[in-house]
N, C-alpha and C positions, 0 to 999 in steps of 0.2 A: 514650535518644536525644533525647526531648522535653526533658529537663532540660538537656542540653548545648545545644540550640537556645536555650532560655531564657537560659542564662548568656551565650551569644554576643551576644544583643541587649541584655540587661539591663545588663551592665557598661559597654559604650560609651555607651548612652543616658543612664544615670544619671551616668556620669562626665562626659559632655558637659554635662548640665544643671548639675551642681555646678561644673564648671570654668568654664562661661559666667558663673555668678553671681560667682565669684571674679574673673574677668577684668573683668567690668563694674564691680565694686567698686574694683579697682585702677585702672582707667582713670578712673573717677569721682574717685577720690582725687587722681590726678595732674593732672586737668583744672582749668581756672579755676573750675569749679563744685564743687570738692572741699569747699568750706566748707558746702555744703548738707547734708553728712553730719554736721556739727557743730552746736553750739548757740550760735554767735556771733550778732552783730546784723546778719547779712547782709541781712535784709529791709529795712534802713533805708537802704541805699545801692545805687546802680547800677540795673541792669535789674530786679532782683527788687523793689526799692522802687517802681519805676514800675508794675509789675503789681499790687502790693499797693494802690496808690492808686486804680487803675482798677477792679479787681474788688471787688464788695461783700464785705465781711469778708475781703478779700484778705490782710490782715496775719495772719489766723488760718488761712485755707484753704490758701494757697500753702505756708507752712512745713509745715502738716500733711500736705499731699499729697506734697511732696518728702521729708519726713522718713519718712513711712510707706513710700514707695517705696524709700528707702534701707534702712529696717529690714527690708522684705520681701526685698531682696537679701541683707542680712546673714543673715537667717533661712535662706534657701535655701543660702547658702554655708556657714554654721556648723552648722546643725541637720540638714539633709538627710543629711550623712554619718553623724550619730548614729542616724538612722532606717533605715539601709541594711539591717540584718538583717530588720526588719519588711517593708520593701519587697520584698526578695528572696524572703522566704518567701511573701508574699502573691502575688507573681508566679508562683511555682511552683504554688501552690494553684489559681490561676486559669488555668494554662497551657492547659488544654483548651478554654477559652472563646474564641470568635472575637473578642471585644471586650476581651481582657485588657489591651491597651495603654490603652484608655479607662478601665478600672477602676483601673489603677495611677495614671493621671493624676488621676482623681477623688480617690483616696486622698491624693495629694500636695497637691491643691488644698485639701482639708479640713484637712490638717496645717498648711499655710502660712497658711490663713485664721485659725487660732487664734493663730499667732505674729504675724500682722498686727494682729489685734485687741489683743493684748498691747501691741504697739507704739503703737497709738492711745491706749490708757490711759496708757502711760508718757509719751507726748508731751503729753497733757492735764495730767498731774500736773506735768511739767516746766514747761509754760506757766503753770500756776497758781503754781508756786514763783517763777518769774521775775517774775510780776505782783505777788506779795506782797512780795518782798524786793528786787526789782530797783531800784525808785526810790530806796531808802534808801542804795544803795551798799554794802550789807553783803556781798553775794555775792562781788564781786571780792576783798574782803579776807579773807573766811572760807571761800572755796571748799574749802580744805584740810579744814575740819571736816566739810563735807558728804561729801567723798571718804572720810574716815575712817569716817563713820557708815555709808556704803554698804558699805565693806569689812567693817566689824564685823557688819552685818546678814547679809552673804553668809557670813561665817565662822560665825556662830551657827547659821544655817540648815543648814549642813552636818551639824549634830548633831541635827536635828529629826526627829521621827517621820514628818512629812509628806514630808520629803526621801526617806527610805528607802522609804516606801510607794510613792511615785511612781517612784523609781529601780527598785524591784523589778518594777513593772509594765512599765517600759521595757526591762528586761533579759530579759523572758520573752515574746517576740513571739508564739510559738505559742499559749500560753494566752490571750493578748490577742485574737488573731484568732478563736480558738474561742469566745470570749465575745461578741465584737461583730460577727462576720461571719455573714451568713445569705444563702442563695441566692435566695429568691423575688423580692427587689427588689435585684438586684446593684449597680446604679449608686448608688442611695440608700445601700445598706449600705456600699459602698466609701467614699463621701464621709463617712458617719457614722463609719466606722472611722478615717479620717484625723482627724476632729474629736476623737474620744475619745483617740486616741493623742497628738494635739497638746496636749490639756488636761493629760494626765499628764506630757508632756514639759515643758510650761511649769511645772507644779508641781514638777518635778525641777530645772529649770535656770534659772528666772527670776532667782534671786539672782546667779548667775554672769553672766548676760546683762547685768544692771544694772551690772556692773563696767565695761562699755564706757563708762559715763558718767564713770568715774574715769580710765581710760587714754586716752579719746578715742574717740568713736563712729565717727570716720572713719579710725581707725588699722588698716590691713589686717594689719600684723604682729601686733598684739594679737588681732585676730579669729582669726588662724591659731592662736595659742597657746591661747586660750580654747576655740575650737572643738575642738582636739585634746584638751584636758583633758576636755571633756564627752563626746567620742567614746570615750575610754578608760574613763571612769567608767561609761558605759552599755553598752559592748560588750566590753571586755577581760574575760577570765575573772577577773582579780584587780581589776577596776575598782571594785567596791564598797568595797574596802579603801583606795581613794584618797581617799574623802570626808573622813575624820577628819584625816589629815595636811594636806589642802587647807584645811580649816576652821581648823586651828591656824596655818597659814601666813598666811591672810587676817587673822586676829585679830592676829597679830604685826605684819603690815604696817600695820594700822590703828593699833596702839599706837605703832609707830615714827613714823608721821606726826604723831600727837598729841604725842609726846614731843619730836620735832624742832621743832615750831612753838611749843610751850609754853616751850621753853628759849630762844627768841629774844627 
């Protein structure tokens, strides 16, 4: 009976959370501010440029704030569905606690904090790349090469031991909770459980998430496709067998881009 009550609230609330993230991303993409999800020169024109000129270090802080906000939405929309088995199991284990909603919320906060931190690192690396090669005009002419490199890295990573180590951790939520959850400090333990799971999730999926820089960080359609691939890889019974074919497909895609541009 208690399990049935848990399912009744868990499914609509988590569905609402994930659905809200997807809806926010879609509305953001369709709005005049959709460019804030991408990596164009939007801070040099219009209202955003005015803010950048007024706020100290605004040309770094404003893009970083908006980019990390968009990345956090992407993480909630794409990655929370992949963590549903862990969330559901944790909710069932804490069903007898009066603060179980808060505990699940803290787990989600820790999980998304890791992905937000990953987004900050990626943003800084992207900004450094733009600063290094942007003035030379090399990037607009050779962006295809960077895209091919990212695809090749993601493809090779699908065959790595690190990928499978992290993937196995993500695919066994019960053993993960048994290892990282303890009762004496439930709030801190729930948050730390989210942090630990988020780190293994980043270790498993970081290369696929980087593909958003190839297909467009504001492309909701590609978010759906890549999010579905990661969810199947982590949660489907046969998901582990998806990694090698996906790696071969990514390497073939990278090779096709290089061959197509070298022949021109």
